[in-house]
Residue frames relative to the residue before (quaternion, step in Angstrom):
aa qw qx qy qz dx dy dz
M 1.0000 0.0000 0.0000 0.0000 0.00 0.00 0.00
M 0.2665 -0.7643 0.5707 0.1380 3.56 -0.84 0.95
T 0.0879 -0.7688 0.6308 0.0572 3.52 -1.22 0.58
T 0.4375 -0.6811 0.5190 0.2743 3.55 -1.22 0.37
I 0.1106 -0.7639 0.6339 0.0492 3.54 -0.99 0.92
Q 0.2965 -0.7671 0.5427 0.1704 3.56 -0.73 1.02
L 0.0434 -0.7901 0.6112 -0.0192 3.54 -0.90 1.01
D 0.5009 -0.5927 0.5270 0.3465 3.52 -1.20 0.54
K 0.6450 -0.5332 0.3768 0.3971 3.55 -1.19 0.54
G 0.6545 0.5227 -0.3122 0.4484 3.60 0.94 -0.85
T 0.6441 0.5107 -0.3149 0.4746 3.57 1.02 -0.82
R 0.6469 0.5192 -0.3152 0.4611 3.56 0.95 -0.87
E 0.6602 0.4974 -0.3089 0.4705 3.60 0.95 -0.84
S 0.6341 0.5142 -0.3307 0.4734 3.60 1.02 -0.74
L 0.6417 0.5294 -0.3178 0.4550 3.57 0.99 -0.84
K 0.6208 0.5535 -0.3368 0.4413 3.59 1.03 -0.77
K 0.6099 0.5772 -0.3486 0.4163 3.59 1.08 -0.70
F 0.6737 0.4792 -0.2865 0.4841 3.58 1.18 -0.54
G 0.6109 0.5986 -0.3379 0.3929 3.56 1.24 -0.30
H 0.3278 -0.6891 0.6094 0.2152 3.49 -1.39 0.34
K 0.6860 -0.4852 0.3355 0.4258 3.55 -1.20 0.45
G 0.8216 0.2336 -0.1962 0.4815 3.55 -0.90 1.00
E 0.5484 0.6154 -0.4023 0.3984 3.60 1.25 -0.12
T 0.3690 -0.6896 0.5750 0.2402 3.52 -1.14 0.69
Y 0.6553 -0.4717 0.3850 0.4470 3.55 -1.26 0.18
N 0.6120 0.5554 -0.3421 0.4471 3.58 1.03 -0.76
D 0.6383 0.5241 -0.3199 0.4642 3.60 0.97 -0.86
I 0.6649 0.5122 -0.2993 0.4539 3.55 0.93 -0.97
V 0.6784 0.4899 -0.2938 0.4620 3.58 0.84 -0.97
E 0.6459 0.5157 -0.3269 0.4583 3.61 0.92 -0.82
R 0.6584 0.5025 -0.3120 0.4656 3.59 0.95 -0.85
L 0.6604 0.5029 -0.3096 0.4639 3.59 0.94 -0.86
L 0.6376 0.5179 -0.3245 0.4690 3.59 1.03 -0.75
T 0.6284 0.5266 -0.3291 0.4684 3.58 1.03 -0.78
Y 0.6329 0.5233 -0.3296 0.4657 3.59 0.97 -0.85
C 0.6610 0.5106 -0.3092 0.4547 3.59 0.92 -0.91
E 0.6460 0.5122 -0.3208 0.4663 3.59 0.95 -0.84
E 0.6587 0.5029 -0.3092 0.4665 3.58 0.95 -0.85
M 0.6408 0.5212 -0.3261 0.4597 3.58 0.99 -0.81
N 0.6449 0.5109 -0.3221 0.4684 3.58 0.99 -0.81
L 0.6460 0.5152 -0.3177 0.4651 3.58 0.99 -0.83
E 0.6515 0.5069 -0.3147 0.4686 3.59 0.93 -0.87
E 0.6456 0.5183 -0.3180 0.4620 3.58 1.01 -0.80
M 0.6435 0.5131 -0.3194 0.4697 3.59 0.99 -0.81
I 0.6511 0.5061 -0.3142 0.4703 3.59 0.95 -0.86
R 0.6553 0.5111 -0.3114 0.4609 3.58 0.93 -0.90
D 0.6620 0.5076 -0.3074 0.4578 3.59 0.92 -0.90
R 0.6543 0.5001 -0.3130 0.4731 3.59 0.97 -0.84
W 0.6371 0.5280 -0.3267 0.4567 3.60 0.99 -0.85
M 0.6606 0.5021 -0.3111 0.4633 3.58 0.92 -0.89
R 0.6404 0.5176 -0.3241 0.4658 3.60 1.00 -0.79
L 0.6534 0.5069 -0.3121 0.4677 3.58 0.97 -0.84
Q 0.6400 0.5217 -0.3301 0.4575 3.58 0.99 -0.77
K 0.6485 0.5091 -0.3149 0.4703 3.60 1.03 -0.77
E 0.7166 0.4522 -0.2451 0.4711 3.57 1.01 -0.86
K 0.4546 0.7263 -0.4331 0.2796 3.58 1.23 -0.37
G 0.6594 0.5324 -0.3054 0.4341 3.59 1.01 -0.77
D 0.6231 0.5608 -0.3297 0.4343 3.58 1.22 -0.40
Y 0.6519 0.5265 -0.3086 0.4501 3.59 1.20 -0.36
I 0.2854 -0.7169 0.6097 0.1814 3.54 -1.22 0.64
P 0.4444 -0.6946 0.4886 0.2852 3.63 -0.70 1.01
L 0.5944 -0.6089 0.3978 0.3431 3.59 -1.02 0.80
D 0.6687 0.5075 -0.3192 0.4398 3.60 0.98 -0.71
E 0.6470 0.4978 -0.3200 0.4808 3.61 1.28 -0.12
I 0.5685 0.6033 -0.3859 0.4049 3.61 1.24 -0.09
């Protein structure tokens, strides 16, 4: 189902800058949303990795037990 989204002229022109030839506004928005989701996932992975690195010193290796 399609719906109409109202955009200011400036916003629409900015959105066009992200588009490729033949892309619809829907294509552009979907691609931008995918990029945002991937960036959030990468940030979560990076944050978890940094937390694990900080906590690494708190663990005792099994071969030392």
